[in-house]
N, C-alpha and C positions, 0 to 999 in steps of 0.2 A: 504494500500500500504506500503510495507516495505521500510525503509529508511536506507541508509548507513550513520552511525554516523561519519565517517571520510571522509575528502575531497579526491578527486582523487589525484593521485601522481602529484606533481608539475612539470611542464615542461615549457620551454620557449615558451609561447603563449601570445597574448595580454591579458591584465588584464580582459577586458570584457568577453573574451572567457573563461578564467579560472573560473570567477565567474558564468557564465552560466552553466558550467560543474558541479560546486559544487551544484548549485541550483537544476539542473535536477537530480543529484545523490541523493539529499535529497527528491526527489519526490515532489518538490514545484512548483506551478504555479507562474507566475509573480505576480498575485494579492495576493497570499499567502505571498510571500516575501515582497511585498509592505506594507501589513498590519503589518508584523513583524518589518519592518524597519521604520515605521511611515513616509512613503513617498508614491509616486504614481508609478503605474506599468509602465507608459510611461517613467519616468526617468530611471528606472531599465532597460527597454528595450533599451533605447539609450546608456546606459552604456555598456550593454552586446554586442551590435552590433558595438560599436565604432562610432555611429552616432554623438556623441558630446563628448567633453572632460569633464570628470566628475570633480566636485569639491572635495576637501578634505572631506567636510561634507557628500557628497553623498556616497563616498567610505567607510567612517567610518560607516555610518548608515547600509549600505548593508552588509558589512563584519561582523559587530557586530551581526546582525540578523542571519548570517550564522555561527556564532561561530568562525570566523576567526580573528586573530590579525595581526599586521603589520608583524611579523616574518613569518607568514604563506604565505605572498606574496613576500618574499625576492627574490626567484629565478625568479618569474614572472616579477618583476619590475626592477631587475638588481641591487639592493642594498642589500647587505647581512650582513652588520655589524650594529646591532641595540643595543640599551640600554635596550631592553625589558627584557632580561633575568636578567640583574642586578636589574631592578626594581622589578621583580617577587621575586628575592632572598632577597631583603631588605625591601620590603613593609610591612612585618609583624614585623619588629624590632622597638620596641617602641622608642628607643633612636634616630633612624634615622628620626622619625616623629616629634621630639620635636619642630623644627623650621619650619616645613612644614605645610602650611595651607591645610587641607584636605577637600574633598567634604562633608564629614560628619560634619565638623565644619561649613561650609556654610549652610548646611541644617538645623542644629540646630539654627544657627543665624537667618535664615529666619523665623523659627517658633516663636522665641522670638520677632522678629521685628514686625511680624503681630499682636502679642498680645499687645505690648506696644512700639511703635516706638520712642516715645519721650525719654523714659528712656534708651533704647538701644543706641540711637544716642548720648545721653549725656555721656554714659559710653565710647563709642568709642572716643569721643572728649577728654575725660579725659586722655585716654591712649596716644592719639596723642599729647596732650599738654605736657604730661610728656616727650615724646620723643623730642619735640621742645626745652624744657628747658635743658634736659640732653645733647643734641647735640649742645647747644649754639646758636640755631636758634631763641630762644625766650629770651627776656630780663627780664621782670618781670612777676610774676605768673598770675596776673589778665588779663593783655593784651594778654598774650599767651593763656590763657584759652578762651578768646573771639575769638581770631584768629582761634583757633582750632575748636571751635563750628561753625564758619562761613565756614571754609574749609570743614568740614564733611557735613554740610547742603548743600553746593553748590555741593559737589561730589554726593550726593544722588539725588538732584533735577535737577541740570544742569551740568552733568559731562564734558561737552565741554566748560564750562565757564572759564575765566581766574582765577577765585577764587577756582576752583575745584582742588582736589589733582591730581598731575601728577605722572606718572610712572617714576621712576629714571633710565631711560634707560642707561645712561652712568655710573651709580654707582653700579649697580648689576652685579657681575662678572659672566662669563660663568660657572665657577665652581659651583657657588651658584645655578644657574638655574639647572644645571645637578644634583646637590645634592637633590634639591627639587623634581625633576622628579623621581629620583631613589627611594626616600622615599615614592613615591606614592602621592605627593602633587599635588594640582591643578596647571595646566599650562594654561596660557592665550595667546592671540595674542601678548600682550605686551612683554611677555617672549620670544616668538619666534623672535620678532623684535629685542629685545636687544641682543639675541644670534647671530643672523645674522649680526647685525651691528658690534659687537665686533669681530666676526670671520673675517669679511671683513677688519676691521682696523688692526687686527693682521697680516694680509697678505699684508698690505699697498696697498689695492685695493680701487680705487675710486668707488663710487656708479655706475657711468656710465660704468666704465670698467667691473665691475662684471655683470651688466645687459647685456652687450654685450657677455661676456663669457657664461652666462647662457641662452642667447637668450630669455630674457624676457624684457618687457617694463620697461624703466627707472622709469616712474611714479608709476608703479605697485610695483617695488622693494622698492621705496622710502616709499610708504604707508605701505608696509609689514614691513619694519624696524621700522616704527613708531607705529605699532600695530593698524592701523586704517582701515584695510581692512578685511572683513569677508570671502567673496567668493573667495577662492584661488583654482586654478586648481591643481589637484593632481600631474600632470606631471611637473608643474612649480616648485613645491617643490623639486622634484627629481633632476631637472636641477640645482637648486641653491645649493642643497646639494653636488652634484658632482662637480660643479664649485668651491666651497669653499674647497672641500676635507675634509668634516667634517664627513665622514664615517657613514652616517645614523643618526647622532645626530639631525639634523634639522627635518628630517622626523619623528623621534621618538617623539620629542617635539610637532610637529604639530599634530601628531596623538592623543597625549594625550589632546591637546587643542580641537581637534575635538570631542573627547569623552565628554568634558565639554560642549561645545557649542551645541551639538546635543542632549544632554540629556542622552547619554549613561551612563555617570558617575552617574547621578541621578537614573536612572533605576536600576543600579547595587546595589545601596543602598536600593532601595525599596524592593528587594527580593520578587518580585511578589506580594506584598501586596497592590499595587495600580495600576491603569492603566498606560500604557506607557505615559510618560509625559516629557516635557522640561520646563526649567525655563522660566518665562515671561521676557519681555524686562526690566521691572522694577527690577526683581530679578537678572538679569545679571548685571545691574548697581550696585546694592548693593554688589554682589559677587565680581565684578571687583574692587570696592572701597576697599574691604577687602584685595584683592591681592596687590593693590598698597600700602596700609598701611604695609602689611607684607614685601614688598620689600624695603620700606623706612627704616623700623626699624627692625633690626635683632631680637629684643626681643619681637616684637609685638605678635606673636602667643602665647607665654607663658602667657603674660598679658591678652590677649584677652580671652583665655580659663579660666583664673582665675577670671577676673573681669566681663566678659560678659556671658560666657557660664555656669559657675558654680552657677546657681541660682535655 
């Protein structure tokens, strides 16, 4: 059966309708696309018919399997200003990646950690201890070293414990997050939360008032800002983006995070040399710890590559 390599012309139709047209234009059955997207045919059917509101992760999985990016959906979803072109234009520039933690960095780290977790954990603690001393958050070298070891260990073993590393949500600027995104760096739920929180505060909006404007639940928005929610409805992100007037920034960041959490980013690195795969829960914990370290310390990525990855 011949397949049309390019999607049908975009027009203002429901997202599910558009995705069904693309699928059918490629000559794919629901099961074919489900296998490609690492999901099930029932979910795709509900997405296409509008029987349920799809999550960000579901949309990312299906679109990625169809070869569609966020920009491909711009006319359909009614948000047309994205950062995707800026990211495409800068992602190959070495200088722009200097302080951005990349998916390839995380993959290399996970390989090293599986081989010798104790040594790798000690090296991370050394880098974090150096940061604490240089930032004036540690007094003497020995106590700071011990504190760093305990923090890294807790972050790996019990990331929700009081002793674990926290994402510095009020210390990472919006510009920094955008720079990391444009450089092709890993974006997580914590980054999305920090960006929304700072955008809201810049407009002197209360959490409750923004929730009302975006027509989303207050508790949902609160958890989204703290980076503690995974299953986010795709249309809720569009509502928040529009309510804040952030011109597609939040949606672009969220899409990138979706590529990370669904394994799309990992599969892109695999270059078809291994089965479609996602990181395990333990691997996500390790990856998010690296992101938190990178957001706490502007020089972390350089030291991380030098002291941990160059072995």
